[in-house]
N, C-alpha and C positions, 0 to 999 in steps of 0.2 A: 504494500500499500504506499501511498505518497506520505513522505515525511518532510517537514519544513523545520529548519533550525535557524533562528535569528542570531545575529551577533553584531557587536559594534556599539552597543549602547554604553552609557556611562554618564559622568558628571562633567558638565561644561558650563563656562560662564556665558551670560547673555552676550549675544553678538558673535559667539563662536560657531564652530562647525562640527558636524559629525557625519560619518557615513555608515549606515546600517547595511548589513548583508543578510540574505536569506538563502540558505543552501537547500536545494530541492533534490530529493531522491525517491526512487521507487517506481517511477513511471517516466514517460517521455515528456521532458520539461516543455518542449515547444508545443505540446498539445494543450497547455494550460495558460489562460490569461492569469495575470498576477496582480495582487493589490496589497496595499499597506493601510492599516487602520491603527488607531490609537485609543487608549482609554486612560483618562486622567482620574485621579482619586475622586470618588463621589460622583462621577459622571458616567454617562453611557459611552459605549465604544462608538467611535466616529470614523468616517472615511477620511483618508488622507490622499491617496493617489493610486492609480492603476495603470497598467500597461498591457497592450495587446500581445497576443501570442508571438507575433513577429518582432515586437519591440518598436514598431514604427509610429504608433500613436499612443498618446498618454492623456489622462484626465487627472484633475487635481481639485481638492477642496479649495474654496476661495481663500481660506485663512493661510494657506501655505503657497499659493501661486507666486512665482517669482523668487521663492526662497528654497523650495524643495524640488528635487529632480529625481524621478524614478527612471530606472533603466534595467536592462537585463542582458545577460550573456548566455545565449543558448548553447554555447560550447562548455562553459563552466557550470551550467545549470544553476545559476544564481541570479537573484534579483536584488537590486540595490536601491537605497534611498539616500541621496546626498542631501544634507540639510545644512543651510548656511543661515547667517543672521538669526540665530536661535533666540527665542524669547522665553520668558518664564512660563508663558501659557502653552508652550510646546512640551512642558513636562508631562510625561505619560509613559505607560507601557505601550510599546509599539509592536504590532503583530503583522506578520505577513500572511497572506491567504492565497489559495489557488482555486481557480475556477475552470472546470473541465468543460469541454464540448462547446465552448463559445470562443469566438475570436477576440472579442472585446472584454475589457474589464468592466466592472459595475460599481455603482455607488453604494448599493445596499449589501450589507454583510450576509443577508440571506441568499445571495447569489453565489456565494463561495462554498466550496465543498470541503476544503482542508485548511487547518489553521496551524500556525506555529505556536510555541509556548510563550513567546513574547520576550522583549528585551527592554530594560528600563532606560529611559532617557530623562535626566534631571538637569534643568537649566537654572542656574543660580543667578540672581539679579544683584 
């Protein structure tokens, strides 16, 4: 079965950068659209970004547009989330998710079939 393992989280000062990685295994990576979500303390999980199976098209939440970039490497079976200009409100557990049988990513978490365990990102102000 598909497994997703996130890495790259940590503590960073406001204005800093981090790159999250999500390693995919168990099936053909290029058959899955991929997404990133996050959940802050006391809040519901929310959409961050998604990328198509081929990597050519992306979608973002308004709150991260211009600061976050999602990308994927279909040889390394990995999806990335490059985050710059981080803010305290970006503090959350970040999850990657895989969506099978569709070319595009999706905004709703209900559209995804497999989830990673999450990685903590903490932005200090």
